C-alpha positions in Angstrom: 20.9 42.2 134.3 23.0 39.6 133.5 21.4 38.7 130.1 21.9 42.5 129.7 25.8 42.5 129.8 26.4 39.2 128.2 23.6 40.3 125.6 25.7 44.0 125.1 29.3 41.6 125.5 28.1 40.1 122.4 26.7 42.7 120.6 29.5 44.8 120.8 32.0 41.9 119.3 29.9 41.3 116.5 29.9 45.0 115.9 33.6 45.5 116.0 34.1 42.2 113.9 31.8 44.2 111.2 33.3 47.6 111.3 36.7 45.8 110.9 35.7 44.1 108.0 34.1 47.8 106.6 37.1 49.5 106.8 38.8 46.6 105.2 36.5 47.0 102.4 36.9 50.4 102.2 40.6 50.5 102.1 40.5 47.9 98.8 38.3 50.4 97.2 40.2 52.9 97.7 43.6 51.2 96.3 41.6 50.2 93.5 40.1 53.3 92.6 43.8 55.3 92.7 44.7 56.3 89.4 47.6 54.7 88.0 50.8 56.6 87.6 51.6 57.4 84.0 54.9 56.0 83.2 57.6 57.3 80.5 55.1 59.9 78.6 56.0 61.9 76.2 57.1 65.2 76.6 54.8 67.9 74.4 57.8 68.5 72.0 57.6 64.8 71.4 54.0 64.7 71.1 53.6 67.8 68.5 56.3 66.0 66.4 59.5 67.1 67.6 61.8 69.5 65.7 60.0 69.0 62.2 56.6 68.8 64.1 57.4 72.5 65.6 59.2 74.1 62.7 55.5 72.8 60.4 53.5 74.5 63.1 55.6 77.7 63.4 55.5 78.3 59.5 52.2 77.9 59.5 51.3 80.1 62.5 53.6 82.7 60.4 51.9 82.3 57.6 48.4 82.5 59.6 49.2 85.7 61.4 50.8 87.6 58.6 47.5 86.8 56.3 45.4 88.2 59.0 44.5 92.1 58.6 44.1 92.1 62.3 47.7 91.8 63.5 49.3 92.0 60.0 50.1 95.8 60.3 52.4 95.2 63.9 54.3 92.8 61.5 55.2 95.8 58.8 58.4 96.2 59.5 59.4 92.9 59.9 57.8 91.9 56.6 59.9 94.5 54.5 63.3 92.7 55.4 63.8 89.2 54.5 66.4 88.5 56.9 64.2 90.1 60.2 61.4 88.0 59.1 64.0 84.8 59.2 65.5 85.9 62.3 61.6 86.1 63.9 60.6 82.6 62.3 63.8 81.3 63.7 63.1 83.0 67.5 59.4 81.8 67.0 60.9 78.1 66.0 63.1 78.1 69.4 60.6 79.8 71.8 58.0 77.3 70.7 60.5 74.4 70.9 61.3 75.7 74.6 57.8 76.0 75.5 57.3 72.7 74.6 60.3 70.9 76.3 62.4 70.7 73.3 65.7 71.0 73.6 66.0 74.5 71.7 67.0 77.7 73.9 65.1 80.8 73.1 68.1 83.4 72.5 66.0 86.4 73.0 65.2 85.6 76.8 64.5 89.1 77.7 61.3 89.7 76.0 60.6 92.9 76.9 63.0 94.2 75.3 62.6 91.7 71.9 58.5 92.9 72.2 59.6 96.1 72.8 58.3 98.9 70.2 55.6 96.3 68.9 52.8 97.9 71.1 50.9 94.3 71.5 47.7 94.6 73.0 45.8 92.2 74.8 43.4 91.7 71.4 46.6 91.3 69.1 48.0 88.7 72.0 44.5 86.6 71.8 44.6 87.0 67.7 48.2 85.8 67.3 47.2 83.1 70.0 44.4 82.1 67.6 47.1 82.0 64.3 49.1 79.3 67.2 45.5 77.0 67.9 44.6 77.3 63.9 48.3 76.6 63.2 47.8 73.1 65.2 44.7 72.6 64.2 45.7 72.5 60.9 48.1 69.6 62.2 45.6 67.5 62.9 46.9 68.1 67.0 44.8 66.3 69.6 43.1 68.8 71.6 45.4 68.3 74.9 48.4 69.0 73.0 46.6 71.8 71.4 45.5 73.2 75.1 48.9 72.4 76.9 50.1 74.6 74.2 48.0 77.1 74.2 48.4 76.9 77.8 52.3 77.8 78.2 51.7 80.1 75.3 49.5 82.0 78.0 52.1 81.9 80.8 53.9 84.5 78.3 51.2 86.8 78.3 52.8 89.4 80.6 56.1 89.4 78.9 54.5 90.1 75.4 51.8 92.3 76.2 52.7 96.1 76.2 51.2 97.3 79.6 50.2 101.0 77.4 49.0 98.9 74.2 46.3 96.7 76.6 45.6 99.8 78.6 46.9 99.1 82.1 
């Protein structure tokens, strides 16, 4: 019996030393596995080229959208008057700049009013978003920036899409 108690005592001491070592190894592995925080990462606005980059994207986006016969009729009233087209371009520029965390502030904050009467449907919104993708693609932006910009634009969908036009 005495041998058994000694054996049990020795076994527990040895197993405790191994479990402490195993815990220490597990902790070291988890510390190594933790990803380093990205420090000083640039804002999306800077990654797309700042003021000039946003302006180039908007100009191409507008050109693509006005040439796309699926949504061009929605812009008919705007394209008839050059000053309205310039105002729309400025608004798009400010809005894209703002959603990319740039210094611009979109003046037409009430997007429901700004898009009233346009009867923008889900399909038109997707086509318009596709135009943004094409314009960013033409500028050879990395996938990460394109996806991030499209996701941010998608967050505005509810404010832009007219409930009646989308069937809601």
